A tleap script that builds the chain and sets N, CA, C and O, in Angstrom:
source leaprc.protein.ff14SB
mol = sequence {
  NMET ALA SER HIE ALA ILE SER PHE PHE LEU
  ASP GLY PHE ILE THR SER SER VAL VAL LEU
  SER PHE THR LEU TYR GLU LEU ALA LYS ASN
  LYS ARG VAL GLN ASP LYS LEU ARG THR GLU
  ILE ARG GLU THR ILE ALA LYS HIE GLY ARG
  ILE THR PHE GLU ILE ALA GLN GLU MET PRO
  TYR LEU GLU GLN VAL VAL SER GLU CASN
}
set mol.1.N position { 22.452 30.581 -25.808 }
set mol.1.CA position { 21.345 29.457 -25.271 }
set mol.1.C position { 21.944 28.731 -24.230 }
set mol.1.O position { 21.995 27.509 -24.098 }
set mol.2.N position { 22.486 29.798 -23.354 }
set mol.2.CA position { 22.871 28.888 -21.996 }
set mol.2.C position { 22.105 30.396 -21.092 }
set mol.2.O position { 21.524 30.210 -20.023 }
set mol.3.N position { 22.207 31.615 -21.617 }
set mol.3.CA position { 21.401 32.155 -21.123 }
set mol.3.C position { 19.868 31.861 -21.009 }
set mol.3.O position { 19.071 32.239 -20.150 }
set mol.4.N position { 19.689 31.115 -22.067 }
set mol.4.CA position { 17.849 31.430 -22.360 }
set mol.4.C position { 17.671 29.985 -20.834 }
set mol.4.O position { 16.714 30.068 -20.064 }
set mol.5.N position { 18.771 28.784 -20.673 }
set mol.5.CA position { 18.635 27.983 -20.099 }
set mol.5.C position { 18.527 28.121 -18.379 }
set mol.5.O position { 18.101 27.292 -17.574 }
set mol.6.N position { 18.983 29.249 -18.188 }
set mol.6.CA position { 19.103 29.219 -17.142 }
set mol.6.C position { 18.471 30.525 -16.670 }
set mol.6.O position { 18.569 30.955 -15.520 }
set mol.7.N position { 17.722 31.195 -17.806 }
set mol.7.CA position { 16.444 32.067 -16.873 }
set mol.7.C position { 15.586 31.082 -17.146 }
set mol.7.O position { 14.545 31.356 -16.549 }
set mol.8.N position { 15.435 29.764 -17.916 }
set mol.8.CA position { 13.855 29.235 -17.276 }
set mol.8.C position { 14.071 28.412 -16.257 }
set mol.8.O position { 13.075 27.735 -16.005 }
set mol.9.N position { 14.983 28.208 -15.578 }
set mol.9.CA position { 15.825 27.265 -14.416 }
set mol.9.C position { 15.461 28.215 -13.368 }
set mol.9.O position { 14.923 27.787 -12.346 }
set mol.10.N position { 15.690 29.413 -13.511 }
set mol.10.CA position { 15.451 30.308 -12.613 }
set mol.10.C position { 13.684 31.203 -11.916 }
set mol.10.O position { 13.366 31.664 -10.820 }
set mol.11.N position { 12.939 31.062 -13.303 }
set mol.11.CA position { 11.763 31.320 -13.759 }
set mol.11.C position { 11.030 30.505 -12.754 }
set mol.11.O position { 10.186 30.983 -11.997 }
set mol.12.N position { 11.485 28.908 -12.784 }
set mol.12.CA position { 11.073 27.843 -12.626 }
set mol.12.C position { 11.545 27.611 -10.658 }
set mol.12.O position { 11.034 26.946 -9.757 }
set mol.13.N position { 12.573 28.420 -10.718 }
set mol.13.CA position { 12.597 28.133 -9.283 }
set mol.13.C position { 12.541 29.538 -8.545 }
set mol.13.O position { 12.878 29.577 -7.362 }
set mol.14.N position { 12.256 30.340 -8.994 }
set mol.14.CA position { 11.444 31.780 -7.904 }
set mol.14.C position { 10.021 31.449 -8.052 }
set mol.14.O position { 9.375 31.636 -7.021 }
set mol.15.N position { 9.313 30.976 -9.132 }
set mol.15.CA position { 7.887 30.552 -8.628 }
set mol.15.C position { 7.731 29.981 -7.891 }
set mol.15.O position { 7.073 30.433 -6.954 }
set mol.16.N position { 8.268 28.525 -7.833 }
set mol.16.CA position { 8.575 27.585 -6.730 }
set mol.16.C position { 8.594 28.369 -5.154 }
set mol.16.O position { 7.898 27.985 -4.214 }
set mol.17.N position { 9.530 29.522 -5.100 }
set mol.17.CA position { 9.794 29.987 -3.641 }
set mol.17.C position { 8.475 30.696 -3.088 }
set mol.17.O position { 7.918 30.790 -1.994 }
set mol.18.N position { 8.273 31.107 -4.267 }
set mol.18.CA position { 7.173 32.193 -4.223 }
set mol.18.C position { 6.014 31.736 -2.984 }
set mol.18.O position { 5.732 32.089 -1.839 }
set mol.19.N position { 5.315 30.214 -4.504 }
set mol.19.CA position { 4.735 29.758 -3.538 }
set mol.19.C position { 4.320 29.305 -2.187 }
set mol.19.O position { 3.455 29.603 -1.364 }
set mol.20.N position { 5.614 28.187 -2.340 }
set mol.20.CA position { 5.896 28.131 -1.134 }
set mol.20.C position { 5.659 29.211 0.211 }
set mol.20.O position { 4.855 29.136 1.141 }
set mol.21.N position { 6.325 29.862 0.011 }
set mol.21.CA position { 6.377 30.972 0.436 }
set mol.21.C position { 5.063 31.387 1.580 }
set mol.21.O position { 4.731 31.498 2.760 }
set mol.22.N position { 4.567 31.526 -0.176 }
set mol.22.CA position { 2.827 31.917 0.377 }
set mol.22.C position { 1.753 30.860 1.577 }
set mol.22.O position { 0.997 31.111 2.516 }
set mol.23.N position { 2.107 29.955 1.061 }
set mol.23.CA position { 1.505 28.598 1.170 }
set mol.23.C position { 1.610 28.242 3.299 }
set mol.23.O position { 0.822 27.746 4.104 }
set mol.24.N position { 2.857 28.770 3.392 }
set mol.24.CA position { 3.372 28.393 4.488 }
set mol.24.C position { 3.126 29.394 5.544 }
set mol.24.O position { 2.995 29.143 6.742 }
set mol.25.N position { 3.046 31.250 4.643 }
set mol.25.CA position { 2.434 32.131 5.680 }
set mol.25.C position { 1.365 31.914 6.229 }
set mol.25.O position { 1.087 31.966 7.427 }
set mol.26.N position { 0.316 31.497 4.773 }
set mol.26.CA position { -0.913 31.472 4.698 }
set mol.26.C position { -1.142 30.210 6.301 }
set mol.26.O position { -1.952 30.416 7.205 }
set mol.27.N position { -0.405 29.277 6.243 }
set mol.27.CA position { -0.878 27.844 7.283 }
set mol.27.C position { -0.300 28.083 8.445 }
set mol.27.O position { -0.148 27.141 9.222 }
set mol.28.N position { 0.145 29.419 8.804 }
set mol.28.CA position { 1.140 29.752 9.969 }
set mol.28.C position { -0.089 30.481 10.325 }
set mol.28.O position { -0.476 30.302 11.479 }
set mol.29.N position { -1.016 31.525 9.328 }
set mol.29.CA position { -1.815 32.685 10.008 }
set mol.29.C position { -2.990 31.543 10.616 }
set mol.29.O position { -3.297 31.765 11.787 }
set mol.30.N position { -3.649 30.409 9.997 }
set mol.30.CA position { -5.004 30.298 10.077 }
set mol.30.C position { -5.138 28.498 10.454 }
set mol.30.O position { -5.424 27.533 9.746 }
set mol.31.N position { -4.812 28.625 11.768 }
set mol.31.CA position { -4.724 27.067 12.834 }
set mol.31.C position { -5.681 25.836 11.865 }
set mol.31.O position { -5.298 24.769 11.386 }
set mol.32.N position { -7.012 26.484 11.829 }
set mol.32.CA position { -7.898 24.993 11.045 }
set mol.32.C position { -7.299 24.328 9.739 }
set mol.32.O position { -7.500 23.180 9.345 }
set mol.33.N position { -6.268 25.622 8.971 }
set mol.33.CA position { -6.700 24.902 7.735 }
set mol.33.C position { -5.018 24.179 8.180 }
set mol.33.O position { -4.719 23.118 7.632 }
set mol.34.N position { -4.369 24.596 8.819 }
set mol.34.CA position { -2.802 23.979 9.249 }
set mol.34.C position { -3.400 22.141 10.471 }
set mol.34.O position { -2.706 21.175 10.790 }
set mol.35.N position { -4.453 22.357 10.689 }
set mol.35.CA position { -4.575 20.895 11.080 }
set mol.35.C position { -5.496 19.985 10.375 }
set mol.35.O position { -5.498 18.782 10.638 }
set mol.36.N position { -6.205 20.453 9.573 }
set mol.36.CA position { -6.890 19.894 8.417 }
set mol.36.C position { -5.576 18.696 7.295 }
set mol.36.O position { -5.411 17.562 6.844 }
set mol.37.N position { -4.918 20.225 7.407 }
set mol.37.CA position { -3.814 19.207 6.359 }
set mol.37.C position { -2.160 18.975 7.354 }
set mol.37.O position { -1.019 19.202 6.953 }
set mol.38.N position { -2.545 18.528 8.531 }
set mol.38.CA position { -1.454 18.028 8.995 }
set mol.38.C position { -2.415 16.746 9.703 }
set mol.38.O position { -1.663 15.898 10.183 }
set mol.39.N position { -3.382 16.519 9.822 }
set mol.39.CA position { -4.356 15.121 9.737 }
set mol.39.C position { -3.802 14.238 8.701 }
set mol.39.O position { -3.129 13.217 8.845 }
set mol.40.N position { -4.450 15.168 6.986 }
set mol.40.CA position { -4.491 14.584 6.273 }
set mol.40.C position { -2.960 13.698 6.100 }
set mol.40.O position { -2.779 12.500 5.881 }
set mol.41.N position { -1.958 14.836 6.299 }
set mol.41.CA position { -0.356 14.198 6.206 }
set mol.41.C position { 0.286 12.763 6.996 }
set mol.41.O position { 1.155 11.933 6.727 }
set mol.42.N position { -0.695 13.006 8.132 }
set mol.42.CA position { -0.652 11.702 8.893 }
set mol.42.C position { -1.692 10.691 8.436 }
set mol.42.O position { -1.546 9.537 8.840 }
set mol.43.N position { -2.150 10.816 8.085 }
set mol.43.CA position { -3.342 9.812 7.725 }
set mol.43.C position { -2.490 9.267 6.734 }
set mol.43.O position { -2.000 8.255 7.235 }
set mol.44.N position { -1.969 9.458 5.325 }
set mol.44.CA position { -1.208 9.475 4.441 }
set mol.44.C position { 0.065 8.627 4.879 }
set mol.44.O position { 0.413 7.581 4.332 }
set mol.45.N position { 0.681 9.216 5.909 }
set mol.45.CA position { 1.367 8.563 6.238 }
set mol.45.C position { 1.372 7.025 7.082 }
set mol.45.O position { 2.139 6.065 7.016 }
set mol.46.N position { 0.052 7.313 7.949 }
set mol.46.CA position { -0.081 5.915 8.326 }
set mol.46.C position { -0.195 4.996 6.967 }
set mol.46.O position { 0.449 4.055 6.503 }
set mol.47.N position { -1.133 5.616 6.641 }
set mol.47.CA position { -1.437 4.187 5.297 }
set mol.47.C position { -0.404 4.042 4.113 }
set mol.47.O position { -0.953 3.326 3.276 }
set mol.48.N position { 0.907 4.425 3.657 }
set mol.48.CA position { 1.799 4.575 3.244 }
set mol.48.C position { 2.846 4.131 3.535 }
set mol.48.O position { 3.342 3.160 2.963 }
set mol.49.N position { 3.408 4.795 4.531 }
set mol.49.CA position { 4.467 4.319 5.553 }
set mol.49.C position { 5.648 5.966 5.572 }
set mol.49.O position { 6.235 6.518 6.502 }
set mol.50.N position { 5.533 6.407 3.510 }
set mol.50.CA position { 5.778 7.267 3.162 }
set mol.50.C position { 5.217 8.550 2.595 }
set mol.50.O position { 4.170 8.856 3.165 }
set mol.51.N position { 5.604 9.440 1.600 }
set mol.51.CA position { 4.400 10.492 1.262 }
set mol.51.C position { 5.854 10.617 -0.083 }
set mol.51.O position { 7.007 11.025 0.055 }
set mol.52.N position { 5.287 10.188 -1.042 }
set mol.52.CA position { 6.342 10.080 -3.000 }
set mol.52.C position { 5.072 11.275 -3.292 }
set mol.52.O position { 4.027 11.687 -2.790 }
set mol.53.N position { 6.254 11.562 -4.843 }
set mol.53.CA position { 5.006 12.203 -5.239 }
set mol.53.C position { 4.238 11.956 -5.566 }
set mol.53.O position { 3.452 12.900 -5.645 }
set mol.54.N position { 3.676 10.584 -6.060 }
set mol.54.CA position { 2.432 9.758 -6.772 }
set mol.54.C position { 1.444 10.187 -5.804 }
set mol.54.O position { 0.428 10.870 -5.926 }
set mol.55.N position { 2.159 9.443 -4.502 }
set mol.55.CA position { 1.094 10.300 -3.536 }
set mol.55.C position { 0.407 10.925 -2.622 }
set mol.55.O position { -0.550 10.622 -1.910 }
set mol.56.N position { 1.347 12.258 -2.825 }
set mol.56.CA position { 0.860 13.549 -2.879 }
set mol.56.C position { 0.083 14.088 -3.945 }
set mol.56.O position { -0.790 14.957 -3.935 }
set mol.57.N position { 0.580 13.388 -4.890 }
set mol.57.CA position { -1.080 13.262 -6.140 }
set mol.57.C position { -2.066 13.368 -6.000 }
set mol.57.O position { -2.838 14.131 -6.580 }
set mol.58.N position { -2.342 12.355 -4.902 }
set mol.58.CA position { -3.338 11.338 -3.894 }
set mol.58.C position { -4.243 12.419 -2.891 }
set mol.58.O position { -5.439 12.302 -2.624 }
set mol.59.N position { -3.259 13.561 -2.393 }
set mol.59.CA position { -4.279 14.105 -1.440 }
set mol.59.C position { -4.583 15.304 -1.411 }
set mol.59.O position { -3.813 16.264 -1.442 }
set mol.60.N position { -5.840 15.303 -1.343 }
set mol.60.CA position { -7.253 16.377 -2.319 }
set mol.60.C position { -6.758 17.931 -1.772 }
set mol.60.O position { -6.391 18.888 -2.454 }
set mol.61.N position { -6.897 17.807 -0.171 }
set mol.61.CA position { -6.399 19.109 0.958 }
set mol.61.C position { -4.978 19.513 0.350 }
set mol.61.O position { -5.137 20.214 -0.649 }
set mol.62.N position { -4.368 19.407 0.489 }
set mol.62.CA position { -2.958 19.052 -0.247 }
set mol.62.C position { -2.610 20.228 -1.198 }
set mol.62.O position { -1.897 21.229 -1.128 }
set mol.63.N position { -3.785 19.415 -2.517 }
set mol.63.CA position { -3.060 20.372 -3.812 }
set mol.63.C position { -4.427 21.710 -3.326 }
set mol.63.O position { -4.308 22.791 -3.903 }
set mol.64.N position { -5.527 21.570 -2.392 }
set mol.64.CA position { -6.604 22.319 -2.622 }
set mol.64.C position { -5.508 23.655 -2.036 }
set mol.64.O position { -5.186 24.642 -2.698 }
set mol.65.N position { -4.989 23.260 -0.319 }
set mol.65.CA position { -3.971 24.598 -0.223 }
set mol.65.C position { -2.702 24.959 -0.950 }
set mol.65.O position { -1.903 25.807 -0.552 }
set mol.66.N position { -2.570 24.157 -2.182 }
set mol.66.CA position { -0.885 24.920 -2.141 }
set mol.66.C position { -2.203 26.026 -3.390 }
set mol.66.O position { -2.328 27.227 -3.627 }
set mol.67.N position { -3.058 24.507 -3.957 }
set mol.67.CA position { -3.278 25.906 -5.452 }
set mol.67.C position { -4.335 26.777 -4.827 }
set mol.67.O position { -5.031 27.367 -5.653 }
set mol.68.N position { -4.608 26.991 -3.595 }
set mol.68.CA position { -5.142 28.216 -3.517 }
set mol.68.C position { -4.301 29.240 -3.346 }
set mol.68.O position { -4.664 30.259 -3.933 }
set mol.69.N position { -3.434 29.311 -2.826 }
set mol.69.CA position { -1.821 30.633 -2.545 }
set mol.69.C position { -1.640 30.766 -4.324 }
set mol.69.O position { -0.761 31.481 -4.804 }
savepdb mol mol.pdb
quit
């Protein structure tokens, strides 16, 4: 039972780290996408003062960038 729990945890962690790595790599290669995402992030912070999980769900370009990878 414990080995299954550890396996589920590690599988989720590895998936998240791979997505994050590819996303950052692609952002580093593409300044236009990086600038557009930075603009969305700055506008969101200006509007809400911070970014929470719920607010991030309302950021369409962020969702597109992450989903693309």
